[in-house]
N, CA, C, O and CB atoms as a CASP TS submission, in Angstrom:
PFRMAT TS
TARGET T0000
AUTHOR 0000-0000-0000
METHOD Language model
MODEL 1
PARENT N/A
ATOM      1  N   MET     1      -2.626 -34.202 -39.569  1.00  0.00           N
ATOM      2  CA  MET     1      -3.109 -35.231 -38.692  1.00  0.00           C
ATOM      3  C   MET     1      -2.679 -34.879 -37.275  1.00  0.00           C
ATOM      4  O   MET     1      -1.560 -34.416 -37.057  1.00  0.00           O
ATOM      5  CB  MET     1      -2.586 -36.624 -39.118  1.00  0.00           C
ATOM      6  N   PHE     2      -3.568 -35.098 -36.318  1.00  0.00           N
ATOM      7  CA  PHE     2      -3.225 -34.771 -34.945  1.00  0.00           C
ATOM      8  C   PHE     2      -4.029 -35.627 -33.971  1.00  0.00           C
ATOM      9  O   PHE     2      -5.044 -36.224 -34.328  1.00  0.00           O
ATOM     10  CB  PHE     2      -3.466 -33.284 -34.674  1.00  0.00           C
ATOM     11  N   TRP     3      -3.556 -35.668 -32.760  1.00  0.00           N
ATOM     12  CA  TRP     3      -4.231 -36.321 -31.656  1.00  0.00           C
ATOM     13  C   TRP     3      -4.546 -35.239 -30.641  1.00  0.00           C
ATOM     14  O   TRP     3      -3.634 -34.585 -30.137  1.00  0.00           O
ATOM     15  CB  TRP     3      -3.363 -37.473 -31.034  1.00  0.00           C
ATOM     16  N   HIS     4      -5.836 -35.036 -30.327  1.00  0.00           N
ATOM     17  CA  HIS     4      -6.226 -33.964 -29.424  1.00  0.00           C
ATOM     18  C   HIS     4      -7.456 -34.388 -28.632  1.00  0.00           C
ATOM     19  O   HIS     4      -8.413 -34.925 -29.191  1.00  0.00           O
ATOM     20  CB  HIS     4      -6.502 -32.658 -30.205  1.00  0.00           C
ATOM     21  N   ASN     5      -7.421 -34.144 -27.330  1.00  0.00           N
ATOM     22  CA  ASN     5      -8.543 -34.496 -26.448  1.00  0.00           C
ATOM     23  C   ASN     5      -8.992 -35.942 -26.625  1.00  0.00           C
ATOM     24  O   ASN     5     -10.187 -36.236 -26.628  1.00  0.00           O
ATOM     25  CB  ASN     5      -9.718 -33.569 -26.705  1.00  0.00           C
ATOM     26  N   GLY     6      -8.020 -36.839 -26.774  1.00  0.00           N
ATOM     27  CA  GLY     6      -8.334 -38.263 -26.887  1.00  0.00           C
ATOM     28  C   GLY     6      -8.882 -38.691 -28.234  1.00  0.00           C
ATOM     29  O   GLY     6      -9.384 -39.807 -28.366  1.00  0.00           O
ATOM     30  N   GLU     7      -8.798 -37.838 -29.225  1.00  0.00           N
ATOM     31  CA  GLU     7      -9.331 -38.169 -30.541  1.00  0.00           C
ATOM     32  C   GLU     7      -8.304 -37.888 -31.632  1.00  0.00           C
ATOM     33  O   GLU     7      -7.519 -36.944 -31.551  1.00  0.00           O
ATOM     34  CB  GLU     7     -10.616 -37.383 -30.809  1.00  0.00           C
ATOM     35  N   PHE     8      -8.338 -38.732 -32.644  1.00  0.00           N
ATOM     36  CA  PHE     8      -7.510 -38.550 -33.821  1.00  0.00           C
ATOM     37  C   PHE     8      -8.258 -37.620 -34.763  1.00  0.00           C
ATOM     38  O   PHE     8      -9.467 -37.761 -34.944  1.00  0.00           O
ATOM     39  CB  PHE     8      -7.174 -39.918 -34.509  1.00  0.00           C
ATOM     40  N   GLY     9      -7.552 -36.674 -35.361  1.00  0.00           N
ATOM     41  CA  GLY     9      -8.222 -35.750 -36.262  1.00  0.00           C
ATOM     42  C   GLY     9      -7.346 -35.321 -37.415  1.00  0.00           C
ATOM     43  O   GLY     9      -6.155 -35.625 -37.469  1.00  0.00           O
ATOM     44  N   GLN    10      -7.953 -34.622 -38.315  1.00  0.00           N
ATOM     45  CA  GLN    10      -7.261 -34.080 -39.477  1.00  0.00           C
ATOM     46  C   GLN    10      -7.715 -32.640 -39.645  1.00  0.00           C
ATOM     47  O   GLN    10      -8.905 -32.342 -39.539  1.00  0.00           O
ATOM     48  CB  GLN    10      -7.543 -34.927 -40.771  1.00  0.00           C
ATOM     49  N   GLY    11      -6.778 -31.754 -39.906  1.00  0.00           N
ATOM     50  CA  GLY    11      -7.138 -30.362 -40.064  1.00  0.00           C
ATOM     51  C   GLY    11      -5.947 -29.546 -40.509  1.00  0.00           C
ATOM     52  O   GLY    11      -4.854 -30.070 -40.722  1.00  0.00           O
ATOM     53  N   GLU    12      -6.176 -28.269 -40.643  1.00  0.00           N
ATOM     54  CA  GLU    12      -5.135 -27.353 -41.071  1.00  0.00           C
ATOM     55  C   GLU    12      -4.519 -26.692 -39.846  1.00  0.00           C
ATOM     56  O   GLU    12      -5.225 -26.288 -38.922  1.00  0.00           O
ATOM     57  CB  GLU    12      -5.696 -26.294 -42.049  1.00  0.00           C
ATOM     58  N   GLU    13      -3.222 -26.591 -39.850  1.00  0.00           N
ATOM     59  CA  GLU    13      -2.512 -25.948 -38.749  1.00  0.00           C
ATOM     60  C   GLU    13      -1.436 -25.054 -39.336  1.00  0.00           C
ATOM     61  O   GLU    13      -0.861 -25.370 -40.378  1.00  0.00           O
ATOM     62  CB  GLU    13      -1.898 -26.999 -37.774  1.00  0.00           C
ATOM     63  N   TRP    14      -1.159 -23.936 -38.669  1.00  0.00           N
ATOM     64  CA  TRP    14      -0.177 -22.971 -39.154  1.00  0.00           C
ATOM     65  C   TRP    14       0.989 -22.894 -38.188  1.00  0.00           C
ATOM     66  O   TRP    14       0.811 -23.029 -36.978  1.00  0.00           O
ATOM     67  CB  TRP    14      -0.815 -21.582 -39.339  1.00  0.00           C
ATOM     68  N   VAL    15       2.168 -22.679 -38.715  1.00  0.00           N
ATOM     69  CA  VAL    15       3.353 -22.406 -37.913  1.00  0.00           C
ATOM     70  C   VAL    15       3.714 -20.945 -38.168  1.00  0.00           C
ATOM     71  O   VAL    15       3.901 -20.536 -39.314  1.00  0.00           O
ATOM     72  CB  VAL    15       4.554 -23.385 -38.272  1.00  0.00           C
ATOM     73  N   VAL    16       3.810 -20.168 -37.099  1.00  0.00           N
ATOM     74  CA  VAL    16       4.115 -18.751 -37.197  1.00  0.00           C
ATOM     75  C   VAL    16       5.375 -18.478 -36.391  1.00  0.00           C
ATOM     76  O   VAL    16       5.553 -19.017 -35.299  1.00  0.00           O
ATOM     77  CB  VAL    16       2.926 -17.878 -36.697  1.00  0.00           C
ATOM     78  N   SER    17       6.234 -17.650 -36.928  1.00  0.00           N
ATOM     79  CA  SER    17       7.488 -17.326 -36.262  1.00  0.00           C
ATOM     80  C   SER    17       7.515 -15.837 -35.905  1.00  0.00           C
ATOM     81  O   SER    17       7.267 -14.982 -36.755  1.00  0.00           O
ATOM     82  CB  SER    17       8.697 -17.698 -37.158  1.00  0.00           C
ATOM     83  N   PHE    18       7.815 -15.544 -34.652  1.00  0.00           N
ATOM     84  CA  PHE    18       7.978 -14.172 -34.184  1.00  0.00           C
ATOM     85  C   PHE    18       9.418 -13.996 -33.723  1.00  0.00           C
ATOM     86  O   PHE    18      10.031 -14.936 -33.219  1.00  0.00           O
ATOM     87  CB  PHE    18       6.972 -13.837 -33.032  1.00  0.00           C
ATOM     88  N   LYS    19       9.948 -12.815 -33.893  1.00  0.00           N
ATOM     89  CA  LYS    19      11.289 -12.501 -33.409  1.00  0.00           C
ATOM     90  C   LYS    19      11.166 -11.479 -32.287  1.00  0.00           C
ATOM     91  O   LYS    19      10.485 -10.464 -32.436  1.00  0.00           O
ATOM     92  CB  LYS    19      12.200 -11.963 -34.562  1.00  0.00           C
ATOM     93  N   THR    20      11.828 -11.751 -31.160  1.00  0.00           N
ATOM     94  CA  THR    20      11.832 -10.819 -30.045  1.00  0.00           C
ATOM     95  C   THR    20      13.087 -11.049 -29.227  1.00  0.00           C
ATOM     96  O   THR    20      13.890 -11.927 -29.542  1.00  0.00           O
ATOM     97  CB  THR    20      10.562 -10.982 -29.171  1.00  0.00           C
ATOM     98  N   THR    21      13.255 -10.267 -28.189  1.00  0.00           N
ATOM     99  CA  THR    21      14.391 -10.435 -27.293  1.00  0.00           C
ATOM    100  C   THR    21      13.962 -11.265 -26.084  1.00  0.00           C
ATOM    101  O   THR    21      12.770 -11.418 -25.818  1.00  0.00           O
ATOM    102  CB  THR    21      14.954  -9.058 -26.847  1.00  0.00           C
ATOM    103  N   ALA    22      14.937 -11.795 -25.359  1.00  0.00           N
ATOM    104  CA  ALA    22      14.633 -12.549 -24.137  1.00  0.00           C
ATOM    105  C   ALA    22      13.869 -11.674 -23.147  1.00  0.00           C
ATOM    106  O   ALA    22      12.982 -12.151 -22.439  1.00  0.00           O
ATOM    107  CB  ALA    22      15.933 -13.082 -23.488  1.00  0.00           C
ATOM    108  N   ALA    23      14.221 -10.398 -23.105  1.00  0.00           N
ATOM    109  CA  ALA    23      13.565  -9.470 -22.189  1.00  0.00           C
ATOM    110  C   ALA    23      12.085  -9.260 -22.522  1.00  0.00           C
ATOM    111  O   ALA    23      11.293  -8.966 -21.627  1.00  0.00           O
ATOM    112  CB  ALA    23      14.285  -8.140 -22.208  1.00  0.00           C
ATOM    113  N   ARG    24      11.706  -9.402 -23.775  1.00  0.00           N
ATOM    114  CA  ARG    24      10.315  -9.167 -24.197  1.00  0.00           C
ATOM    115  C   ARG    24       9.527 -10.454 -24.405  1.00  0.00           C
ATOM    116  O   ARG    24       8.333 -10.397 -24.697  1.00  0.00           O
ATOM    117  CB  ARG    24      10.295  -8.363 -25.475  1.00  0.00           C
ATOM    118  N   TYR    25      10.180 -11.638 -24.261  1.00  0.00           N
ATOM    119  CA  TYR    25       9.510 -12.900 -24.552  1.00  0.00           C
ATOM    120  C   TYR    25       8.250 -13.118 -23.694  1.00  0.00           C
ATOM    121  O   TYR    25       7.196 -13.463 -24.228  1.00  0.00           O
ATOM    122  CB  TYR    25      10.479 -14.047 -24.339  1.00  0.00           C
ATOM    123  N   ALA    26       8.351 -12.924 -22.395  1.00  0.00           N
ATOM    124  CA  ALA    26       7.209 -13.205 -21.515  1.00  0.00           C
ATOM    125  C   ALA    26       5.976 -12.390 -21.927  1.00  0.00           C
ATOM    126  O   ALA    26       4.852 -12.892 -21.900  1.00  0.00           O
ATOM    127  CB  ALA    26       7.576 -12.899 -20.047  1.00  0.00           C
ATOM    128  N   GLU    27       6.200 -11.145 -22.303  1.00  0.00           N
ATOM    129  CA  GLU    27       5.099 -10.283 -22.745  1.00  0.00           C
ATOM    130  C   GLU    27       4.463 -10.819 -24.033  1.00  0.00           C
ATOM    131  O   GLU    27       3.240 -10.837 -24.166  1.00  0.00           O
ATOM    132  CB  GLU    27       5.603  -8.842 -22.962  1.00  0.00           C
ATOM    133  N   LEU    28       5.293 -11.250 -24.969  1.00  0.00           N
ATOM    134  CA  LEU    28       4.780 -11.816 -26.222  1.00  0.00           C
ATOM    135  C   LEU    28       4.020 -13.107 -25.960  1.00  0.00           C
ATOM    136  O   LEU    28       2.927 -13.302 -26.491  1.00  0.00           O
ATOM    137  CB  LEU    28       5.929 -12.073 -27.211  1.00  0.00           C
ATOM    138  N   GLU    29       4.586 -13.990 -25.147  1.00  0.00           N
ATOM    139  CA  GLU    29       3.920 -15.252 -24.822  1.00  0.00           C
ATOM    140  C   GLU    29       2.553 -15.013 -24.197  1.00  0.00           C
ATOM    141  O   GLU    29       1.567 -15.635 -24.593  1.00  0.00           O
ATOM    142  CB  GLU    29       4.787 -16.084 -23.877  1.00  0.00           C
ATOM    143  N   THR    30       2.493 -14.121 -23.230  1.00  0.00           N
ATOM    144  CA  THR    30       1.226 -13.795 -22.576  1.00  0.00           C
ATOM    145  C   THR    30       0.193 -13.308 -23.588  1.00  0.00           C
ATOM    146  O   THR    30      -0.961 -13.737 -23.561  1.00  0.00           O
ATOM    147  CB  THR    30       1.442 -12.732 -21.493  1.00  0.00           C
ATOM    148  N   HIS    31       0.607 -12.422 -24.470  1.00  0.00           N
ATOM    149  CA  HIS    31      -0.306 -11.888 -25.495  1.00  0.00           C
ATOM    150  C   HIS    31      -0.816 -12.997 -26.419  1.00  0.00           C
ATOM    151  O   HIS    31      -2.014 -13.075 -26.693  1.00  0.00           O
ATOM    152  CB  HIS    31       0.401 -10.798 -26.327  1.00  0.00           C
ATOM    153  N   LEU    32       0.087 -13.849 -26.897  1.00  0.00           N
ATOM    154  CA  LEU    32      -0.312 -14.913 -27.818  1.00  0.00           C
ATOM    155  C   LEU    32      -1.304 -15.874 -27.170  1.00  0.00           C
ATOM    156  O   LEU    32      -2.302 -16.246 -27.788  1.00  0.00           O
ATOM    157  CB  LEU    32       0.915 -15.680 -28.300  1.00  0.00           C
ATOM    158  N   ILE    33      -1.037 -16.273 -25.944  1.00  0.00           N
ATOM    159  CA  ILE    33      -1.934 -17.215 -25.261  1.00  0.00           C
ATOM    160  C   ILE    33      -3.274 -16.560 -24.948  1.00  0.00           C
ATOM    161  O   ILE    33      -4.319 -17.195 -25.087  1.00  0.00           O
ATOM    162  CB  ILE    33      -1.286 -17.734 -23.964  1.00  0.00           C
ATOM    163  N   GLU    34      -3.254 -15.308 -24.532  1.00  0.00           N
ATOM    164  CA  GLU    34      -4.495 -14.607 -24.197  1.00  0.00           C
ATOM    165  C   GLU    34      -5.428 -14.465 -25.397  1.00  0.00           C
ATOM    166  O   GLU    34      -6.642 -14.610 -25.258  1.00  0.00           O
ATOM    167  CB  GLU    34      -4.178 -13.236 -23.636  1.00  0.00           C
ATOM    168  N   TYR    35      -4.866 -14.181 -26.576  1.00  0.00           N
ATOM    169  CA  TYR    35      -5.696 -13.908 -27.746  1.00  0.00           C
ATOM    170  C   TYR    35      -5.863 -15.081 -28.707  1.00  0.00           C
ATOM    171  O   TYR    35      -6.570 -14.951 -29.707  1.00  0.00           O
ATOM    172  CB  TYR    35      -5.125 -12.767 -28.484  1.00  0.00           C
ATOM    173  N   HIS    36      -5.237 -16.211 -28.434  1.00  0.00           N
ATOM    174  CA  HIS    36      -5.379 -17.375 -29.314  1.00  0.00           C
ATOM    175  C   HIS    36      -6.707 -18.055 -29.054  1.00  0.00           C
ATOM    176  O   HIS    36      -7.171 -18.092 -27.914  1.00  0.00           O
ATOM    177  CB  HIS    36      -4.217 -18.370 -29.110  1.00  0.00           C
ATOM    178  N   GLU    37      -7.323 -18.592 -30.087  1.00  0.00           N
ATOM    179  CA  GLU    37      -8.635 -19.233 -29.938  1.00  0.00           C
ATOM    180  C   GLU    37      -8.557 -20.574 -29.214  1.00  0.00           C
ATOM    181  O   GLU    37      -9.565 -21.037 -28.682  1.00  0.00           O
ATOM    182  CB  GLU    37      -9.268 -19.431 -31.299  1.00  0.00           C
ATOM    183  N   TRP    38      -7.408 -21.195 -29.182  1.00  0.00           N
ATOM    184  CA  TRP    38      -7.264 -22.482 -28.482  1.00  0.00           C
ATOM    185  C   TRP    38      -6.976 -22.243 -27.013  1.00  0.00           C
ATOM    186  O   TRP    38      -6.427 -21.204 -26.648  1.00  0.00           O
ATOM    187  CB  TRP    38      -6.139 -23.335 -29.115  1.00  0.00           C
ATOM    188  N   LYS    39      -7.341 -23.199 -26.162  1.00  0.00           N
ATOM    189  CA  LYS    39      -7.085 -23.087 -24.735  1.00  0.00           C
ATOM    190  C   LYS    39      -5.604 -23.280 -24.409  1.00  0.00           C
ATOM    191  O   LYS    39      -5.102 -22.699 -23.448  1.00  0.00           O
ATOM    192  CB  LYS    39      -7.922 -24.103 -23.976  1.00  0.00           C
ATOM    193  N   ASN    40      -4.913 -24.079 -25.191  1.00  0.00           N
ATOM    194  CA  ASN    40      -3.512 -24.383 -24.916  1.00  0.00           C
ATOM    195  C   ASN    40      -2.708 -24.402 -26.215  1.00  0.00           C
ATOM    196  O   ASN    40      -2.275 -25.468 -26.653  1.00  0.00           O
ATOM    197  CB  ASN    40      -3.384 -25.734 -24.184  1.00  0.00           C
ATOM    198  N   PRO    41      -2.503 -23.240 -26.836  1.00  0.00           N
ATOM    199  CA  PRO    41      -1.746 -23.221 -28.088  1.00  0.00           C
ATOM    200  C   PRO    41      -0.274 -23.526 -27.838  1.00  0.00           C
ATOM    201  O   PRO    41       0.241 -23.288 -26.746  1.00  0.00           O
ATOM    202  CB  PRO    41      -1.893 -21.862 -28.783  1.00  0.00           C
ATOM    203  N   GLU    42       0.389 -24.048 -28.845  1.00  0.00           N
ATOM    204  CA  GLU    42       1.829 -24.285 -28.738  1.00  0.00           C
ATOM    205  C   GLU    42       2.554 -22.954 -28.905  1.00  0.00           C
ATOM    206  O   GLU    42       2.561 -22.373 -29.991  1.00  0.00           O
ATOM    207  CB  GLU    42       2.314 -25.324 -29.804  1.00  0.00           C
ATOM    208  N   VAL    43       3.154 -22.486 -27.840  1.00  0.00           N
ATOM    209  CA  VAL    43       3.971 -21.282 -27.871  1.00  0.00           C
ATOM    210  C   VAL    43       5.330 -21.688 -27.310  1.00  0.00           C
ATOM    211  O   VAL    43       5.455 -21.992 -26.124  1.00  0.00           O
ATOM    212  CB  VAL    43       3.314 -20.088 -27.045  1.00  0.00           C
ATOM    213  N   THR    44       6.335 -21.690 -28.162  1.00  0.00           N
ATOM    214  CA  THR    44       7.667 -22.119 -27.754  1.00  0.00           C
ATOM    215  C   THR    44       8.694 -21.075 -28.175  1.00  0.00           C
ATOM    216  O   THR    44       8.420 -20.210 -29.006  1.00  0.00           O
ATOM    217  CB  THR    44       8.012 -23.497 -28.362  1.00  0.00           C
ATOM    218  N   ALA    45       9.876 -21.176 -27.586  1.00  0.00           N
ATOM    219  CA  ALA    45      10.954 -20.248 -27.921  1.00  0.00           C
ATOM    220  C   ALA    45      12.198 -21.039 -28.319  1.00  0.00           C
ATOM    221  O   ALA    45      12.513 -22.071 -27.726  1.00  0.00           O
ATOM    222  CB  ALA    45      11.263 -19.301 -26.727  1.00  0.00           C
ATOM    223  N   VAL    46      12.883 -20.542 -29.317  1.00  0.00           N
ATOM    224  CA  VAL    46      14.148 -21.116 -29.757  1.00  0.00           C
ATOM    225  C   VAL    46      15.191 -20.019 -29.632  1.00  0.00           C
ATOM    226  O   VAL    46      15.122 -19.017 -30.344  1.00  0.00           O
ATOM    227  CB  VAL    46      14.062 -21.677 -31.233  1.00  0.00           C
ATOM    228  N   PRO    47      16.159 -20.192 -28.737  1.00  0.00           N
ATOM    229  CA  PRO    47      17.154 -19.127 -28.568  1.00  0.00           C
ATOM    230  C   PRO    47      18.048 -18.993 -29.796  1.00  0.00           C
ATOM    231  O   PRO    47      18.343 -19.972 -30.481  1.00  0.00           O
ATOM    232  CB  PRO    47      18.010 -19.395 -27.331  1.00  0.00           C
ATOM    233  N   LEU    48      18.463 -17.778 -30.053  1.00  0.00           N
ATOM    234  CA  LEU    48      19.347 -17.483 -31.169  1.00  0.00           C
ATOM    235  C   LEU    48      20.784 -17.739 -30.714  1.00  0.00           C
ATOM    236  O   LEU    48      21.280 -17.063 -29.812  1.00  0.00           O
ATOM    237  CB  LEU    48      19.159 -16.008 -31.671  1.00  0.00           C
ATOM    238  N   ALA    49      21.443 -18.699 -31.327  1.00  0.00           N
ATOM    239  CA  ALA    49      22.804 -19.046 -30.925  1.00  0.00           C
ATOM    240  C   ALA    49      23.823 -18.025 -31.411  1.00  0.00           C
ATOM    241  O   ALA    49      24.748 -17.666 -30.682  1.00  0.00           O
ATOM    242  CB  ALA    49      23.168 -20.421 -31.449  1.00  0.00           C
ATOM    243  N   ARG    50      23.651 -17.560 -32.643  1.00  0.00           N
ATOM    244  CA  ARG    50      24.579 -16.592 -33.219  1.00  0.00           C
ATOM    245  C   ARG    50      23.838 -15.715 -34.206  1.00  0.00           C
ATOM    246  O   ARG    50      22.866 -16.138 -34.830  1.00  0.00           O
ATOM    247  CB  ARG    50      25.768 -17.299 -33.904  1.00  0.00           C
ATOM    248  N   ALA    51      24.315 -14.481 -34.338  1.00  0.00           N
ATOM    249  CA  ALA    51      23.743 -13.549 -35.316  1.00  0.00           C
ATOM    250  C   ALA    51      24.702 -12.385 -35.476  1.00  0.00           C
ATOM    251  O   ALA    51      25.520 -12.105 -34.600  1.00  0.00           O
ATOM    252  CB  ALA    51      22.324 -13.049 -34.876  1.00  0.00           C
ATOM    253  N   SER    52      24.588 -11.718 -36.603  1.00  0.00           N
ATOM    254  CA  SER    52      25.438 -10.544 -36.822  1.00  0.00           C
ATOM    255  C   SER    52      25.030  -9.441 -35.849  1.00  0.00           C
ATOM    256  O   SER    52      23.879  -9.374 -35.416  1.00  0.00           O
ATOM    257  CB  SER    52      25.334 -10.044 -38.299  1.00  0.00           C
ATOM    258  N   ALA    53      25.964  -8.598 -35.520  1.00  0.00           N
ATOM    259  CA  ALA    53      25.692  -7.484 -34.611  1.00  0.00           C
ATOM    260  C   ALA    53      24.597  -6.586 -35.169  1.00  0.00           C
ATOM    261  O   ALA    53      23.748  -6.103 -34.419  1.00  0.00           O
ATOM    262  CB  ALA    53      26.968  -6.669 -34.361  1.00  0.00           C
ATOM    263  N   ALA    54      24.609  -6.358 -36.479  1.00  0.00           N
ATOM    264  CA  ALA    54      23.601  -5.497 -37.099  1.00  0.00           C
ATOM    265  C   ALA    54      22.205  -6.105 -36.968  1.00  0.00           C
ATOM    266  O   ALA    54      21.241  -5.381 -36.718  1.00  0.00           O
ATOM    267  CB  ALA    54      23.938  -5.261 -38.579  1.00  0.00           C
ATOM    268  N   TYR    55      22.085  -7.405 -37.131  1.00  0.00           N
ATOM    269  CA  TYR    55      20.788  -8.065 -37.003  1.00  0.00           C
ATOM    270  C   TYR    55      20.285  -7.991 -35.562  1.00  0.00           C
ATOM    271  O   TYR    55      19.117  -7.681 -35.328  1.00  0.00           O
ATOM    272  CB  TYR    55      20.883  -9.531 -37.461  1.00  0.00           C
ATOM    273  N   VAL    56      21.155  -8.271 -34.603  1.00  0.00           N
ATOM    274  CA  VAL    56      20.772  -8.209 -33.191  1.00  0.00           C
ATOM    275  C   VAL    56      20.312  -6.797 -32.837  1.00  0.00           C
ATOM    276  O   VAL    56      19.321  -6.626 -32.126  1.00  0.00           O
ATOM    277  CB  VAL    56      21.953  -8.636 -32.283  1.00  0.00           C
ATOM    278  N   GLU    57      21.016  -5.802 -33.323  1.00  0.00           N
ATOM    279  CA  GLU    57      20.629  -4.412 -33.068  1.00  0.00           C
ATOM    280  C   GLU    57      19.255  -4.124 -33.662  1.00  0.00           C
ATOM    281  O   GLU    57      18.441  -3.441 -33.041  1.00  0.00           O
ATOM    282  CB  GLU    57      21.675  -3.440 -33.651  1.00  0.00           C
ATOM    283  N   TRP    58      18.995  -4.638 -34.854  1.00  0.00           N
ATOM    284  CA  TRP    58      17.695  -4.441 -35.501  1.00  0.00           C
ATOM    285  C   TRP    58      16.577  -5.069 -34.674  1.00  0.00           C
ATOM    286  O   TRP    58      15.554  -4.426 -34.439  1.00  0.00           O
ATOM    287  CB  TRP    58      17.704  -5.038 -36.919  1.00  0.00           C
ATOM    288  N   VAL    59      16.752  -6.306 -34.233  1.00  0.00           N
ATOM    289  CA  VAL    59      15.725  -6.975 -33.423  1.00  0.00           C
ATOM    290  C   VAL    59      15.480  -6.196 -32.137  1.00  0.00           C
ATOM    291  O   VAL    59      14.331  -5.978 -31.750  1.00  0.00           O
ATOM    292  CB  VAL    59      16.143  -8.431 -33.096  1.00  0.00           C
ATOM    293  N   GLU    60      16.541  -5.780 -31.482  1.00  0.00           N
ATOM    294  CA  GLU    60      16.381  -5.009 -30.248  1.00  0.00           C
ATOM    295  C   GLU    60      15.636  -3.702 -30.503  1.00  0.00           C
ATOM    296  O   GLU    60      14.800  -3.290 -29.699  1.00  0.00           O
ATOM    297  CB  GLU    60      17.747  -4.717 -29.622  1.00  0.00           C
ATOM    298  N   ARG    61      15.941  -3.056 -31.619  1.00  0.00           N
ATOM    299  CA  ARG    61      15.308  -1.775 -31.942  1.00  0.00           C
ATOM    300  C   ARG    61      13.836  -1.946 -32.276  1.00  0.00           C
ATOM    301  O   ARG    61      13.002  -1.189 -31.779  1.00  0.00           O
ATOM    302  CB  ARG    61      16.024  -1.108 -33.108  1.00  0.00           C
ATOM    303  N   VAL    62      13.501  -2.924 -33.106  1.00  0.00           N
ATOM    304  CA  VAL    62      12.102  -3.052 -33.540  1.00  0.00           C
ATOM    305  C   VAL    62      11.205  -3.725 -32.506  1.00  0.00           C
ATOM    306  O   VAL    62       9.981  -3.700 -32.639  1.00  0.00           O
ATOM    307  CB  VAL    62      12.041  -3.832 -34.827  1.00  0.00           C
ATOM    308  N   THR    63      11.796  -4.318 -31.490  1.00  0.00           N
ATOM    309  CA  THR    63      10.966  -4.898 -30.425  1.00  0.00           C
ATOM    310  C   THR    63      10.951  -4.027 -29.175  1.00  0.00           C
ATOM    311  O   THR    63      10.390  -4.410 -28.149  1.00  0.00           O
ATOM    312  CB  THR    63      11.466  -6.292 -30.069  1.00  0.00           C
ATOM    313  N   ALA    64      11.564  -2.866 -29.267  1.00  0.00           N
ATOM    314  CA  ALA    64      11.554  -1.926 -28.142  1.00  0.00           C
ATOM    315  C   ALA    64      10.153  -1.340 -27.960  1.00  0.00           C
ATOM    316  O   ALA    64       9.334  -1.386 -28.879  1.00  0.00           O
ATOM    317  CB  ALA    64      12.591  -0.792 -28.366  1.00  0.00           C
ATOM    318  N   LYS    65       9.885  -0.800 -26.799  1.00  0.00           N
ATOM    319  CA  LYS    65       8.572  -0.189 -26.544  1.00  0.00           C
ATOM    320  C   LYS    65       8.297   0.955 -27.516  1.00  0.00           C
ATOM    321  O   LYS    65       7.177   1.098 -28.007  1.00  0.00           O
ATOM    322  CB  LYS    65       8.492   0.324 -25.097  1.00  0.00           C
ATOM    323  N   LYS    66       9.310   1.767 -27.794  1.00  0.00           N
ATOM    324  CA  LYS    66       9.185   2.830 -28.797  1.00  0.00           C
ATOM    325  C   LYS    66      10.018   2.401 -29.998  1.00  0.00           C
ATOM    326  O   LYS    66      11.233   2.236 -29.892  1.00  0.00           O
ATOM    327  CB  LYS    66       9.657   4.241 -28.234  1.00  0.00           C
ATOM    328  N   VAL    67       9.368   2.224 -31.120  1.00  0.00           N
ATOM    329  CA  VAL    67      10.026   1.700 -32.314  1.00  0.00           C
ATOM    330  C   VAL    67      10.422   2.833 -33.249  1.00  0.00           C
ATOM    331  O   VAL    67       9.612   3.695 -33.590  1.00  0.00           O
ATOM    332  CB  VAL    67       9.112   0.706 -33.043  1.00  0.00           C
ATOM    333  N   ALA    68      11.682   2.809 -33.653  1.00  0.00           N
ATOM    334  CA  ALA    68      12.132   3.755 -34.682  1.00  0.00           C
ATOM    335  C   ALA    68      11.583   3.279 -36.022  1.00  0.00           C
ATOM    336  O   ALA    68      11.567   2.074 -36.274  1.00  0.00           O
ATOM    337  CB  ALA    68      13.710   3.869 -34.721  1.00  0.00           C
ATOM    338  N   ASP    69      11.146   4.154 -36.863  1.00  0.00           N
ATOM    339  CA  ASP    69      10.507   3.759 -38.113  1.00  0.00           C
ATOM    340  C   ASP    69      11.450   3.814 -39.311  1.00  0.00           C
ATOM    341  O   ASP    69      10.998   3.988 -40.443  1.00  0.00           O
ATOM    342  CB  ASP    69       9.318   4.639 -38.371  1.00  0.00           C
ATOM    343  N   ASP    70      12.729   3.671 -39.082  1.00  0.00           N
ATOM    344  CA  ASP    70      13.683   3.762 -40.181  1.00  0.00           C
ATOM    345  C   ASP    70      14.107   2.395 -40.710  1.00  0.00           C
ATOM    346  O   ASP    70      15.193   2.266 -41.274  1.00  0.00           O
ATOM    347  CB  ASP    70      14.901   4.530 -39.736  1.00  0.00           C
ATOM    348  N   GLY    71      13.274   1.381 -40.540  1.00  0.00           N
ATOM    349  CA  GLY    71      13.515   0.081 -41.154  1.00  0.00           C
ATOM    350  C   GLY    71      14.379  -0.809 -40.396  1.00  0.00           C
ATOM    351  O   GLY    71      14.644  -1.930 -40.829  1.00  0.00           O
TER
END
């Protein structure tokens, strides 16, 4: 159920989660908004409060411009 453009409606909506660094967020946001079919999609960010060093290193590595393919 939703309220959009002054009308009540019912439909299917998806929640998608992406992981990136603060340095790459603006680029991801721009891409999502540019290619989304809606004029004003919900694109929000939730900062990571804590994480293991290994996980942070993985996110930084896989979101780098050149990605290592070792998992």
